[in-house]
MMTF fields as JSON, N, C-alpha, C and O atoms, coordinates in Angstrom:
{
  "mmtfVersion": "1.0.0",
  "mmtfProducer": "UNKNOWN",
  "numBonds": 435,
  "numAtoms": 436,
  "numGroups": 109,
  "numChains": 1,
  "numModels": 1,
  "chainsPerModel": [1],
  "groupsPerChain": [109],
  "chainIdList": ["A"],
  "bondAtomList": [4, 2, 8, 6, 12, 10, 16, 14, 20, 18, 24, 22, 28, 26, 32, 30, 36, 34, 40, 38, 44, 42, 48, 46, 52, 50, 56, 54, 60, 58, 64, 62, 68, 66, 72, 70, 76, 74, 80, 78, 84, 82, 88, 86, 92, 90, 96, 94, 100, 98, 104, 102, 108, 106, 112, 110, 116, 114, 120, 118, 124, 122, 128, 126, 132, 130, 136, 134, 140, 138, 144, 142, 148, 146, 152, 150, 156, 154, 160, 158, 164, 162, 168, 166, 172, 170, 176, 174, 180, 178, 184, 182, 188, 186, 192, 190, 196, 194, 200, 198, 204, 202, 208, 206, 212, 210, 216, 214, 220, 218, 224, 222, 228, 226, 232, 230, 236, 234, 240, 238, 244, 242, 248, 246, 252, 250, 256, 254, 260, 258, 264, 262, 268, 266, 272, 270, 276, 274, 280, 278, 284, 282, 288, 286, 292, 290, 296, 294, 300, 298, 304, 302, 308, 306, 312, 310, 316, 314, 320, 318, 324, 322, 328, 326, 332, 330, 336, 334, 340, 338, 344, 342, 348, 346, 352, 350, 356, 354, 360, 358, 364, 362, 368, 366, 372, 370, 376, 374, 380, 378, 384, 382, 388, 386, 392, 390, 396, 394, 400, 398, 404, 402, 408, 406, 412, 410, 416, 414, 420, 418, 424, 422, 428, 426, 432, 430],
  "bondOrderList": [1, 1, 1, 1, 1, 1, 1, 1, 1, 1, 1, 1, 1, 1, 1, 1, 1, 1, 1, 1, 1, 1, 1, 1, 1, 1, 1, 1, 1, 1, 1, 1, 1, 1, 1, 1, 1, 1, 1, 1, 1, 1, 1, 1, 1, 1, 1, 1, 1, 1, 1, 1, 1, 1, 1, 1, 1, 1, 1, 1, 1, 1, 1, 1, 1, 1, 1, 1, 1, 1, 1, 1, 1, 1, 1, 1, 1, 1, 1, 1, 1, 1, 1, 1, 1, 1, 1, 1, 1, 1, 1, 1, 1, 1, 1, 1, 1, 1, 1, 1, 1, 1, 1, 1, 1, 1, 1, 1],
  "groupList": [{"groupName": "MET", "atomNameList": ["N", "CA", "C", "O"], "elementList": ["N", "C", "C", "O"], "formalChargeList": [0, 0, 0, 0], "bondAtomList": [1, 0, 2, 1, 3, 2], "bondOrderList": [1, 1, 2], "singleLetterCode": "M", "chemCompType": "L-PEPTIDE LINKING"}, {"groupName": "LYS", "atomNameList": ["N", "CA", "C", "O"], "elementList": ["N", "C", "C", "O"], "formalChargeList": [0, 0, 0, 0], "bondAtomList": [1, 0, 2, 1, 3, 2], "bondOrderList": [1, 1, 2], "singleLetterCode": "K", "chemCompType": "L-PEPTIDE LINKING"}, {"groupName": "THR", "atomNameList": ["N", "CA", "C", "O"], "elementList": ["N", "C", "C", "O"], "formalChargeList": [0, 0, 0, 0], "bondAtomList": [1, 0, 2, 1, 3, 2], "bondOrderList": [1, 1, 2], "singleLetterCode": "T", "chemCompType": "L-PEPTIDE LINKING"}, {"groupName": "PRO", "atomNameList": ["N", "CA", "C", "O"], "elementList": ["N", "C", "C", "O"], "formalChargeList": [0, 0, 0, 0], "bondAtomList": [1, 0, 2, 1, 3, 2], "bondOrderList": [1, 1, 2], "singleLetterCode": "P", "chemCompType": "L-PEPTIDE LINKING"}, {"groupName": "ARG", "atomNameList": ["N", "CA", "C", "O"], "elementList": ["N", "C", "C", "O"], "formalChargeList": [0, 0, 0, 0], "bondAtomList": [1, 0, 2, 1, 3, 2], "bondOrderList": [1, 1, 2], "singleLetterCode": "R", "chemCompType": "L-PEPTIDE LINKING"}, {"groupName": "HIS", "atomNameList": ["N", "CA", "C", "O"], "elementList": ["N", "C", "C", "O"], "formalChargeList": [0, 0, 0, 0], "bondAtomList": [1, 0, 2, 1, 3, 2], "bondOrderList": [1, 1, 2], "singleLetterCode": "H", "chemCompType": "L-PEPTIDE LINKING"}, {"groupName": "VAL", "atomNameList": ["N", "CA", "C", "O"], "elementList": ["N", "C", "C", "O"], "formalChargeList": [0, 0, 0, 0], "bondAtomList": [1, 0, 2, 1, 3, 2], "bondOrderList": [1, 1, 2], "singleLetterCode": "V", "chemCompType": "L-PEPTIDE LINKING"}, {"groupName": "TRP", "atomNameList": ["N", "CA", "C", "O"], "elementList": ["N", "C", "C", "O"], "formalChargeList": [0, 0, 0, 0], "bondAtomList": [1, 0, 2, 1, 3, 2], "bondOrderList": [1, 1, 2], "singleLetterCode": "W", "chemCompType": "L-PEPTIDE LINKING"}, {"groupName": "LEU", "atomNameList": ["N", "CA", "C", "O"], "elementList": ["N", "C", "C", "O"], "formalChargeList": [0, 0, 0, 0], "bondAtomList": [1, 0, 2, 1, 3, 2], "bondOrderList": [1, 1, 2], "singleLetterCode": "L", "chemCompType": "L-PEPTIDE LINKING"}, {"groupName": "CYS", "atomNameList": ["N", "CA", "C", "O"], "elementList": ["N", "C", "C", "O"], "formalChargeList": [0, 0, 0, 0], "bondAtomList": [1, 0, 2, 1, 3, 2], "bondOrderList": [1, 1, 2], "singleLetterCode": "C", "chemCompType": "L-PEPTIDE LINKING"}, {"groupName": "ALA", "atomNameList": ["N", "CA", "C", "O"], "elementList": ["N", "C", "C", "O"], "formalChargeList": [0, 0, 0, 0], "bondAtomList": [1, 0, 2, 1, 3, 2], "bondOrderList": [1, 1, 2], "singleLetterCode": "A", "chemCompType": "L-PEPTIDE LINKING"}, {"groupName": "PHE", "atomNameList": ["N", "CA", "C", "O"], "elementList": ["N", "C", "C", "O"], "formalChargeList": [0, 0, 0, 0], "bondAtomList": [1, 0, 2, 1, 3, 2], "bondOrderList": [1, 1, 2], "singleLetterCode": "F", "chemCompType": "L-PEPTIDE LINKING"}, {"groupName": "ILE", "atomNameList": ["N", "CA", "C", "O"], "elementList": ["N", "C", "C", "O"], "formalChargeList": [0, 0, 0, 0], "bondAtomList": [1, 0, 2, 1, 3, 2], "bondOrderList": [1, 1, 2], "singleLetterCode": "I", "chemCompType": "L-PEPTIDE LINKING"}, {"groupName": "GLY", "atomNameList": ["N", "CA", "C", "O"], "elementList": ["N", "C", "C", "O"], "formalChargeList": [0, 0, 0, 0], "bondAtomList": [1, 0, 2, 1, 3, 2], "bondOrderList": [1, 1, 2], "singleLetterCode": "G", "chemCompType": "PEPTIDE LINKING"}, {"groupName": "TYR", "atomNameList": ["N", "CA", "C", "O"], "elementList": ["N", "C", "C", "O"], "formalChargeList": [0, 0, 0, 0], "bondAtomList": [1, 0, 2, 1, 3, 2], "bondOrderList": [1, 1, 2], "singleLetterCode": "Y", "chemCompType": "L-PEPTIDE LINKING"}, {"groupName": "ASP", "atomNameList": ["N", "CA", "C", "O"], "elementList": ["N", "C", "C", "O"], "formalChargeList": [0, 0, 0, 0], "bondAtomList": [1, 0, 2, 1, 3, 2], "bondOrderList": [1, 1, 2], "singleLetterCode": "D", "chemCompType": "L-PEPTIDE LINKING"}, {"groupName": "ASN", "atomNameList": ["N", "CA", "C", "O"], "elementList": ["N", "C", "C", "O"], "formalChargeList": [0, 0, 0, 0], "bondAtomList": [1, 0, 2, 1, 3, 2], "bondOrderList": [1, 1, 2], "singleLetterCode": "N", "chemCompType": "L-PEPTIDE LINKING"}, {"groupName": "GLN", "atomNameList": ["N", "CA", "C", "O"], "elementList": ["N", "C", "C", "O"], "formalChargeList": [0, 0, 0, 0], "bondAtomList": [1, 0, 2, 1, 3, 2], "bondOrderList": [1, 1, 2], "singleLetterCode": "Q", "chemCompType": "L-PEPTIDE LINKING"}, {"groupName": "SER", "atomNameList": ["N", "CA", "C", "O"], "elementList": ["N", "C", "C", "O"], "formalChargeList": [0, 0, 0, 0], "bondAtomList": [1, 0, 2, 1, 3, 2], "bondOrderList": [1, 1, 2], "singleLetterCode": "S", "chemCompType": "L-PEPTIDE LINKING"}, {"groupName": "GLU", "atomNameList": ["N", "CA", "C", "O"], "elementList": ["N", "C", "C", "O"], "formalChargeList": [0, 0, 0, 0], "bondAtomList": [1, 0, 2, 1, 3, 2], "bondOrderList": [1, 1, 2], "singleLetterCode": "E", "chemCompType": "L-PEPTIDE LINKING"}],
  "groupTypeList": [0, 1, 2, 1, 2, 3, 4, 5, 6, 7, 8, 6, 9, 6, 6, 10, 8, 11, 11, 11, 6, 12, 13, 13, 14, 15, 14, 6, 0, 10, 16, 8, 5, 15, 10, 16, 14, 11, 10, 17, 8, 13, 14, 15, 17, 4, 17, 12, 15, 14, 11, 2, 5, 14, 3, 8, 8, 3, 7, 12, 11, 7, 2, 12, 13, 2, 7, 10, 18, 12, 10, 10, 6, 12, 8, 8, 11, 10, 4, 18, 4, 11, 10, 6, 5, 10, 11, 10, 6, 18, 10, 12, 18, 8, 10, 12, 8, 18, 8, 6, 2, 11, 13, 2, 0, 16, 4, 11, 19],
  "groupIdList": [1, 2, 3, 4, 5, 6, 7, 8, 9, 10, 11, 12, 13, 14, 15, 16, 17, 18, 19, 20, 21, 22, 23, 24, 25, 26, 27, 28, 29, 30, 31, 32, 33, 34, 35, 36, 37, 38, 39, 40, 41, 42, 43, 44, 45, 46, 47, 48, 49, 50, 51, 52, 53, 54, 55, 56, 57, 58, 59, 60, 61, 62, 63, 64, 65, 66, 67, 68, 69, 70, 71, 72, 73, 74, 75, 76, 77, 78, 79, 80, 81, 82, 83, 84, 85, 86, 87, 88, 89, 90, 91, 92, 93, 94, 95, 96, 97, 98, 99, 100, 101, 102, 103, 104, 105, 106, 107, 108, 109],
  "secStructList": [7, 7, 7, 7, 7, 7, 2, 2, 2, 2, 2, 2, 2, 2, 2, 2, 2, 2, 2, 2, 2, 2, 2, 2, 2, 2, 2, 2, 2, 2, 2, 6, 6, 7, 2, 2, 2, 2, 2, 2, 2, 6, 7, 7, 2, 2, 2, 2, 2, 2, 2, 2, 6, 7, 7, 2, 2, 2, 2, 2, 2, 2, 2, 2, 2, 2, 2, 2, 2, 2, 2, 2, 2, 2, 2, 2, 2, 6, 6, 7, 6, 6, 2, 2, 2, 2, 2, 2, 2, 2, 2, 2, 2, 2, 2, 2, 2, 2, 2, 2, 2, 2, 2, 2, 1, 7, 6, 6, 7],
  "xCoordList": [123.384, 123.906, 123.048, 122.828, 122.578, 121.754, 122.664, 123.737, 122.194, 122.94, 122.565, 121.532, 123.42, 123.168, 121.956, 121.832, 121.075, 119.866, 120.234, 120.897, 119.804, 120.086, 119.435, 118.387, 120.053, 119.562, 118.178, 117.383, 117.881, 116.569, 115.442, 114.326, 115.709, 114.702, 114.394, 113.232, 115.425, 115.215, 114.43, 113.567, 114.719, 113.998, 112.522, 111.648, 112.253, 110.866, 110.168, 109.016, 110.855, 110.279, 109.92, 108.832, 110.819, 110.58, 109.415, 108.545, 109.393, 108.312, 106.975, 105.966, 106.973, 105.736, 105.261, 104.067, 106.169, 105.786, 105.167, 104.171, 105.756, 105.224, 103.767, 102.904, 103.498, 102.141, 101.176, 100.03, 101.611, 100.719, 100.42, 99.319, 101.38, 101.127, 100.121, 99.296, 100.185, 99.173, 97.788, 96.819, 97.698, 96.432, 95.977, 94.786, 96.917, 96.588, 96.085, 95.144, 96.72, 96.281, 94.869, 94.023, 94.628, 93.3, 92.265, 91.17, 92.607, 91.709, 91.348, 90.176, 92.37, 92.148, 91.294, 90.331, 91.638, 90.898, 89.448, 88.536, 89.236, 87.875, 87.057, 85.876, 87.678, 86.948, 86.742, 85.856, 87.554, 87.33, 86.304, 85.905, 85.877, 84.905, 85.426, 84.684, 86.7, 87.362, 86.887, 87.234, 86.102, 85.525, 86.61, 86.491, 87.667, 88.756, 89.461, 89.843, 89.633, 90.274, 89.428, 89.947, 88.134, 87.251, 87.224, 87.151, 87.284, 87.304, 88.587, 88.552, 89.717, 90.993, 90.947, 91.553, 90.232, 90.11, 89.093, 89.015, 88.316, 87.313, 86.071, 85.378, 85.782, 84.618, 83.338, 83.278, 82.32, 81.003, 80.273, 80.801, 79.083, 78.363, 78.065, 78.106, 77.773, 77.479, 78.701, 78.575, 79.883, 81.11, 81.429, 81.879, 81.201, 81.428, 80.489, 80.91, 79.228, 78.258, 78.671, 78.457, 79.259, 79.706, 80.701, 80.597, 81.658, 82.681, 82.261, 82.761, 81.368, 80.963, 79.828, 79.515, 79.22, 78.159, 78.54, 77.701, 79.795, 80.308, 79.71, 79.761, 79.146, 78.601, 79.708, 80.886, 79.326, 80.286, 81.181, 82.395, 80.615, 81.409, 82.52, 83.671, 82.222, 83.319, 84.32, 85.522, 83.828, 84.725, 85.713, 86.885, 85.253, 86.145, 87.24, 88.412, 86.882, 87.884, 88.826, 90.017, 88.296, 89.124, 90.146, 91.321, 89.682, 90.556, 91.654, 92.831, 91.284, 92.268, 93.265, 94.473, 92.765, 93.643, 94.617, 95.792, 94.127, 94.984, 96.088, 97.262, 95.725, 96.722, 97.599, 98.743, 97.095, 97.937, 99.011, 100.117, 98.701, 99.711, 100.839, 102.009, 100.496, 101.52, 102.347, 103.571, 101.681, 102.392, 103.314, 104.421, 102.865, 103.675, 104.979, 106.036, 104.904, 106.132, 107.066, 108.279, 106.508, 107.342, 108.004, 109.184, 107.251, 107.82, 108.873, 109.856, 108.664, 109.662, 110.943, 112.037, 110.82, 111.999, 112.758, 113.989, 111.997, 112.598, 113.057, 113.615, 112.822, 113.184, 112.512, 113.103, 111.262, 110.483, 109.822, 109.376, 109.766, 109.089, 107.582, 106.894, 107.062, 105.631, 105.18, 103.981, 106.109, 105.753, 104.91, 103.963, 105.243, 104.493, 103.048, 102.115, 102.874, 101.52, 100.72, 99.54, 101.367, 100.683, 100.296, 99.202, 101.197, 100.86, 99.691, 98.814, 99.671, 98.578, 97.253, 96.242, 97.248, 96.032, 95.555, 94.363, 96.489, 96.143, 95.554, 94.518, 96.211, 95.75, 94.369, 93.511, 94.158, 92.858, 91.772, 90.678, 92.07, 91.085, 90.71, 89.532, 91.708, 91.42, 90.728, 89.943, 91.016, 90.301, 88.822, 87.945, 88.556, 87.17, 86.472, 85.317, 87.187, 86.62, 86.237, 85.155, 87.106, 86.81, 85.594, 84.733, 85.52, 84.37, 83.074, 82.065, 83.11, 81.908, 81.513, 80.349, 82.47, 82.12, 81.781, 80.884, 82.48, 82.14, 80.898, 80.104, 80.731, 79.614, 78.296, 77.249, 78.312, 77.049, 76.832, 75.705, 77.897, 77.744, 77.865, 77.921, 77.905, 77.92, 79.098, 78.917, 80.277, 81.454, 81.843, 82.443, 81.518, 81.873, 81.246, 81.828, 80.079, 79.417, 80.014, 79.595],
  "yCoordList": [94.747, 96.07, 96.725, 96.15, 97.918, 98.633, 99.377, 99.863, 99.444, 100.198, 101.668, 102.034, 102.49, 103.932, 104.243, 103.719, 105.094, 105.473, 106.429, 107.44, 106.111, 107.012, 108.382, 108.486, 109.407, 110.778, 110.99, 111.755, 110.323, 110.531, 110.033, 110.546, 109.055, 108.583, 109.68, 109.899, 110.369, 111.467, 112.594, 113.2, 112.877, 113.921, 113.558, 114.396, 112.321, 111.86, 111.971, 112.4, 111.589, 111.667, 113.103, 113.358, 114.031, 115.426, 116.001, 116.666, 115.752, 116.267, 115.636, 116.332, 114.321, 113.642, 114.152, 114.391, 114.322, 114.828, 116.218, 116.513, 117.069, 118.414, 118.35, 119.03, 117.533, 117.454, 116.788, 117.222, 115.75, 115.058, 115.897, 115.817, 116.7, 117.589, 118.672, 119.08, 119.132, 120.076, 119.423, 120.065, 118.161, 117.433, 117.299, 117.407, 117.064, 116.983, 118.307, 118.352, 119.382, 120.728, 121.008, 121.529, 120.658, 120.838, 120.031, 120.522, 118.807, 117.949, 118.592, 118.666, 119.055, 119.658, 120.925, 121.094, 121.805, 123.057, 122.805, 123.465, 121.87, 121.569, 120.971, 121.286, 120.115, 119.501, 120.447, 120.228, 121.503, 122.532, 123.56, 124.445, 123.43, 124.345, 125.777, 126.699, 125.949, 127.25, 128.161, 127.948, 129.164, 130.069, 130.844, 131.071, 131.251, 131.982, 131.113, 131.597, 129.851, 128.923, 128.782, 128.864, 128.571, 128.455, 129.753, 129.721, 130.885, 132.176, 132.323, 132.825, 131.892, 131.954, 131.103, 131.451, 129.993, 129.124, 129.643, 129.149, 130.643, 131.216, 130.351, 130.411, 129.552, 128.669, 129.468, 130.383, 129.104, 129.697, 128.841, 127.826, 129.247, 128.568, 127.109, 126.247, 126.835, 125.459, 124.559, 123.417, 125.076, 124.303, 124.119, 123.049, 125.142, 125.035, 123.996, 123.184, 124.011, 123.032, 121.613, 120.678, 121.45, 120.123, 119.533, 118.36, 120.338, 119.829, 119.841, 119.036, 120.724, 120.78, 119.812, 119.596, 119.235, 118.245, 116.915, 116.24, 116.562, 115.337, 114.115, 114.024, 113.176, 111.956, 111.105, 111.268, 110.219, 109.444, 108.552, 108.534, 107.821, 106.883, 107.568, 107.144, 108.607, 109.291, 109.909, 109.922, 110.418, 111.022, 109.988, 110.303, 108.763, 107.702, 107.427, 107.334, 107.296, 107.028, 108.222, 108.042, 109.429, 110.638, 110.651, 110.949, 110.324, 110.295, 109.257, 109.561, 108.052, 106.98, 107.327, 107.174, 107.792, 108.118, 109.235, 109.166, 110.259, 111.409, 111.028, 111.29, 110.41, 110.132, 108.936, 108.875, 107.985, 106.869, 107.34, 106.799, 108.339, 108.851, 109.554, 109.394, 110.324, 110.987, 109.949, 110.056, 108.953, 107.881, 107.13, 106.748, 106.918, 106.195, 106.929, 106.306, 108.239, 109.002, 108.971, 108.839, 109.092, 109.029, 107.651, 107.548, 106.603, 105.257, 105.091, 104.373, 105.755, 105.704, 106.404, 105.918, 107.537, 108.217, 107.277, 107.251, 106.507, 105.588, 104.28, 103.403, 104.166, 102.996, 101.732, 100.653, 101.899, 100.781, 100.029, 100.626, 98.735, 97.926, 98.144, 97.787, 98.729, 98.976, 100.206, 100.468, 100.953, 102.118, 101.698, 102.393, 100.586, 100.09, 99.794, 100.107, 99.194, 98.871, 100.147, 100.233, 101.125, 102.39, 103.106, 103.661, 103.097, 103.704, 102.973, 103.605, 101.649, 100.871, 101.202, 101.387, 101.28, 101.635, 103.02, 103.233, 103.954, 105.309, 105.338, 105.961, 104.671, 104.67, 104.036, 104.549, 102.926, 102.249, 103.127, 103.254, 103.721, 104.586, 105.776, 106.109, 106.413, 107.59, 107.209, 107.991, 106.007, 105.539, 105.3, 105.678, 104.678, 104.452, 105.787, 105.975, 106.716, 108.048, 108.705, 109.28, 108.623, 109.219, 108.561, 109.249, 107.236, 106.541, 106.966, 107.208, 107.053, 107.43, 108.876, 109.157, 109.789, 111.207, 111.587, 112.398, 111.016, 111.335, 110.58, 111.091, 109.35, 108.522, 108.844, 108.743, 109.231, 109.399, 110.784, 111.141, 111.57, 112.877, 114.047, 115.202, 113.756, 114.794, 115.772, 116.989, 115.225, 116.038, 116.975, 118.023, 116.623, 117.484, 118.862, 119.855, 118.925, 120.218, 120.975, 122.097],
  "zCoordList": [96.546, 96.254, 95.168, 94.102, 95.453, 94.478, 93.503, 93.86, 92.264, 91.271, 91.359, 91.919, 90.798, 90.81, 89.924, 88.817, 90.426, 89.687, 88.553, 88.784, 87.327, 86.206, 86.42, 87.057, 85.892, 86.069, 85.48, 86.026, 84.375, 83.76, 84.675, 84.598, 85.527, 86.467, 87.48, 87.823, 87.958, 88.901, 88.245, 88.88, 86.996, 86.271, 86.143, 86.365, 85.789, 85.672, 87.026, 87.096, 88.094, 89.444, 89.812, 90.327, 89.553, 89.919, 89.117, 89.679, 87.822, 86.975, 87.382, 87.491, 87.607, 88.014, 89.363, 89.547, 90.301, 91.613, 91.501, 92.161, 90.665, 90.451, 89.984, 90.539, 88.966, 88.423, 89.387, 89.507, 90.073, 90.991, 92.224, 92.768, 92.674, 93.809, 93.41, 94.227, 92.178, 91.691, 91.765, 92.17, 91.378, 91.482, 92.924, 93.215, 93.822, 95.246, 95.785, 96.578, 95.347, 95.762, 95.245, 95.973, 93.992, 93.406, 94.183, 94.46, 94.531, 95.295, 96.641, 97.01, 97.365, 98.678, 98.555, 99.302, 97.628, 97.482, 97.061, 97.559, 96.163, 95.725, 96.87, 97.021, 97.672, 98.786, 99.953, 100.779, 100.034, 101.038, 100.573, 101.331, 99.297, 98.68, 98.764, 99.1, 98.457, 98.543, 97.41, 96.249, 97.75, 96.752, 96.009, 94.805, 96.713, 96.052, 95.02, 93.954, 95.329, 94.391, 93.125, 92.012, 93.303, 92.144, 91.335, 90.106, 92.023, 91.317, 90.507, 89.384, 91.06, 90.327, 89.071, 88.057, 89.135, 87.971, 86.959, 85.834, 87.368, 86.479, 86.35, 85.335, 87.359, 87.32, 87.521, 88.343, 86.758, 86.988, 88.032, 88.487, 88.4, 89.478, 89.139, 90.017, 87.896, 87.49, 87.673, 88.116, 87.332, 87.513, 88.99, 89.401, 89.777, 91.223, 91.82, 92.644, 91.416, 91.904, 91.528, 92.3, 90.349, 89.906, 90.907, 91.267, 91.355, 92.263, 93.731, 94.517, 94.108, 95.514, 95.839, 97.01, 94.826, 95.04, 94.385, 93.79, 94.505, 93.886, 94.574, 95.801, 93.825, 94.432, 95.074, 94.758, 95.953, 96.736, 95.87, 96.069, 94.928, 94.136, 93.345, 93.441, 92.57, 91.883, 92.856, 92.591, 93.972, 94.958, 95.495, 95.705, 95.715, 96.198, 95.174, 95.539, 93.907, 92.873, 92.686, 92.432, 92.811, 92.721, 93.863, 93.653, 95.07, 96.238, 96.072, 96.266, 95.72, 95.56, 94.463, 94.646, 93.327, 92.203, 92.519, 92.16, 93.19, 93.516, 94.482, 94.219, 95.598, 96.634, 96.298, 96.749, 95.52, 95.092, 94.117, 94.11, 93.295, 92.364, 93.114, 92.767, 94.132, 94.941, 95.7, 95.768, 96.264, 96.97, 96.018, 96.398, 94.785, 93.811, 93.502, 93.401, 93.354, 93.075, 94.269, 94.112, 95.454, 96.661, 96.752, 97.089, 96.455, 96.455, 95.367, 95.55, 94.242, 93.172, 93.597, 93.313, 94.272, 94.829, 95.77, 95.784, 96.553, 97.515, 96.849, 97.508, 95.576, 94.789, 95.307, 95.338, 95.712, 96.229, 95.085, 94.105, 95.223, 94.204, 94.22, 93.264, 95.303, 95.416, 94.63, 94.535, 94.074, 93.255, 92.06, 91.691, 91.465, 90.306, 90.702, 89.962, 91.867, 92.334, 92.608, 92.27, 93.218, 93.504, 92.212, 92.114, 91.213, 89.919, 89.273, 88.684, 89.378, 88.79, 89.467, 88.79, 90.8, 91.538, 91.116, 90.897, 91.005, 90.601, 89.188, 88.953, 88.269, 86.877, 86.745, 86.027, 87.438, 87.372, 87.999, 87.447, 89.132, 89.799, 88.931, 88.801, 88.338, 87.513, 86.206, 85.669, 85.692, 84.494, 84.813, 84.036, 85.946, 86.361, 86.613, 86.23, 87.263, 87.493, 86.173, 86.054, 85.197, 83.884, 83.241, 82.692, 83.307, 82.733, 83.416, 82.754, 84.739, 85.481, 85.2, 84.915, 85.279, 85.134, 83.695, 83.468, 82.73, 81.347, 80.899, 80.11, 81.409, 80.971, 81.641, 81.002, 82.92, 83.619, 84.207, 84.55, 84.328, 84.986, 84.018, 84.441, 82.726, 81.717, 81.908, 81.879, 82.098, 82.402, 81.253, 81.493, 80.044, 78.904, 79.031, 78.594, 79.618, 79.75, 80.906, 81.192]
}
């Protein structure tokens, strides 16, 4: 018998889903090379080139991190024990992405 889920867990799920879906939207728009999206963000040509010419390795970690985070929240809503694993995969992928992009791709600029 499962116990009733505390309300704060639902609040965390909704807030996390909101932020992770924004990340998913950003991922899709950047990979579609949507000029209107980049214009809305106020990106200059150098910033647009950064995202439209993303190397394969960072792109793989970006993909895994983005979609694993969304899957993790959905699994958390479903009260699945695999939510923890999905969050871990997402966190590790995004940490590696940060190390690669800040360390070798000059992301600060």
